[in-house]
C-alpha positions, -999 to 999 in steps of 0.1 A, spaced: -507 -286 -568 -490 -251 -558 -450 -247 -556 -442 -242 -522 -406 -242 -529 -400 -209 -546 -375 -188 -523 -390 -155 -506 -367 -126 -514 -366 -97 -489 -352 -63 -501 -341 -41 -473 -331 -4 -483 -312 16 -461 -322 54 -458 -297 79 -444 -313 111 -428 -298 144 -427 -308 167 -456 -288 173 -489 -258 194 -492 -238 183 -464 -265 194 -439 -265 230 -425 -228 234 -414 -219 255 -444 -247 280 -432 -225 286 -401 -193 290 -419 -211 313 -441 -224 335 -413 -189 336 -397 -174 347 -431 -198 376 -434 -195 387 -399 -158 389 -404 -161 406 -434 -185 434 -418 -160 435 -388 -132 443 -413 -149 468 -433 -159 487 -400 -123 490 -391 -112 501 -426 -141 528 -424 -129 538 -387 -94 539 -399 -102 565 -426 -129 587 -406 -105 594 -377 -73 613 -371 -41 598 -357 -49 616 -324 -80 601 -324 -69 567 -331 -41 569 -305 -69 579 -278 -91 547 -290 -57 527 -284 -49 539 -249 -84 537 -240 -85 500 -246 -48 494 -232 -48 473 -202 -26 500 -183 -24 536 -182 -10 550 -213 27 563 -214 18 591 -235 0 617 -215 -18 632 -243 -42 610 -258 -76 624 -257 -89 612 -289 -110 641 -296 -143 656 -283 -158 625 -268 -164 614 -233 -138 637 -220 -145 666 -240 -112 669 -257 -93 668 -225 -63 642 -221 -66 616 -195 -37 634 -175 -56 668 -172 -61 679 -138 -98 687 -146 -103 651 -156 -104 624 -128 -86 593 -139 -97 559 -131 -79 558 -98 -101 587 -86 -71 610 -87 -63 640 -109 -39 632 -136 -8 648 -125 -11 631 -89 15 604 -96 39 627 -118 75 634 -101 82 669 -93 93 690 -122 127 702 -125 139 736 -139 175 737 -149 182 705 -133 170 716 -100 139 700 -82 108 725 -75 80 721 -51 52 742 -37 42 769 -60 65 764 -86 55 728 -88 18 738 -92 27 765 -116 48 741 -137 20 716 -140 -6 740 -146 17 754 -176 20 716 -187 -17 712 -189 -22 744 -209 3 732 -236 -14 698 -237 -48 717 -244 -36 738 -267 -18 706 -285 -53 687 -283 -71 719 -298 -45 720 -326 -45 682 -338 -78 673 -323 -102 700 -338 -113 685 -373 -143 681 -394 -150 717 -399 -141 721 -435 -121 698 -463 -94 724 -462 -89 721 -426 -87 685 -426 -65 687 -456 -42 711 -438 -38 692 -406 -21 662 -425 10 687 -425 11 689 -387 28 669 -360 31 679 -321 50 670 -294 58 683 -259 95 687 -248 113 704 -222 114 737 -244 77 735 -247 51 725 -273 70 719 -305 48 720 -335 62 707 -369 47 720 -401 60 701 -432 56 696 -469 36 667 -487 48 654 -520 19 669 -537 12 697 -515 40 722 -505 37 748 -480 54 775 -500 54 780 -538 85 763 -552 119 781 -545 102 812 -529 90 822 -495 53 827 -506 29 808 -485 1 784 -502 -35 783 -491 -26 754 -473 -3 772 -450 -28 802 -445 -53 774 -432 -26 760 -410 -19 796 -394 -54 799 -386 -54 766 -369 -24 773 -349 -35 805 -337 -67 793 -323 -50 770 -300 -22 799 -292 -48 824 -279 -56 799 -251 -20 807 -237 5 837 -236 37 817 -240 61 830 -262 68 817 -299 98 805 -317 99 800 -355 123 781 -375 126 770 -410 142 739 -427 149 730 -462 158 699 -482 191 694 -499 195 705 -534 213 690 -561 248 694 -563 247 704 -598 234 738 -587 263 765 -587 248 782 -557 228 769 -527 200 792 -518 187 772 -488 200 799 -462 182 825 -480 150 804 -484 146 793 -450 154 828 -436 128 844 -460 106 815 -450 107 816 -414 100 855 -416 71 848 -439 54 824 -415 61 849 -385 43 877 -406 15 849 -415 8 840 -378 7 878 -369 -17 885 -396 -38 855 -380 -39 871 -347 -6 863 -328 9 894 -308 39 905 -324 54 909 -289 54 871 -283 76 862 -310 108 851 -292 130 843 -323 130 837 -361 156 812 -374 167 799 -409 185 766 -407 192 760 -442 196 724 -451 217 717 -420 190 697 -400 175 670 -424 147 652 -408 149 620 -431 178 600 -439 172 612 -474 182 648 -474 162 655 -505 129 645 -494 102 671 -494 94 662 -458 126 682 -450 111 712 -460 95 722 -427 86 750 -403 93 743 -364 72 764 -343 77 761 -306 54 773 -280 78 781 -255 78 774 -217 80 803 -197 110 787 -177 130 773 -212 159 791 -219 
């Protein structure tokens, strides 16, 4: 006789599907991380491979409005080195760059007609010179290094070109007016732009302050000699002597930085004067 009273045990096993290692979500996170790193390294490469002028042009291009700065060509790309405000370049509005500019003034008085056209044309020419000086690069390592010493800006006087010392790369041999190879390269770059116009040129030199422990301050003599040396260097590179309007040495009277002993205060200020400037 069989024992029918033995209990029947049913064993249920719960199976959880979904793959090991927390599923595939980590793959998505890792892909996002790799993409972000690739974008970061591309950004760092672009910052290293472009000049400040080109970066300014890129920033203005992606700006939601027309840039305030009129000179932002960014190199020799879509606009062939011209600025967005050049009369030969059509802005996005379909009008020339100077169409919306207010009338220019001469000595505080408004001008129009031919004078307005001539003033706009001269400004456009100076902008092209500016772009030619700061936008041209990649031809040689010496030129690329030399351009780190140059800053330009357009003012009422004309195109101001500041050429300054770097801590490890002076323009002149210390304590003298003998130009270094860097300044020779800069003179060649400047004259390539100066050939585009016939405006007169002003040359001025400034010096950093020296320690008060020195009995005599040679700043006046050094800046005067350096201004004359820069003038001679520009003429040797091709500048016509009759275009030189003035040569000045300012000693240490006009420091550019709060620290008067900074090497940045050793500089040349070369101005491509406007024809109507005083």
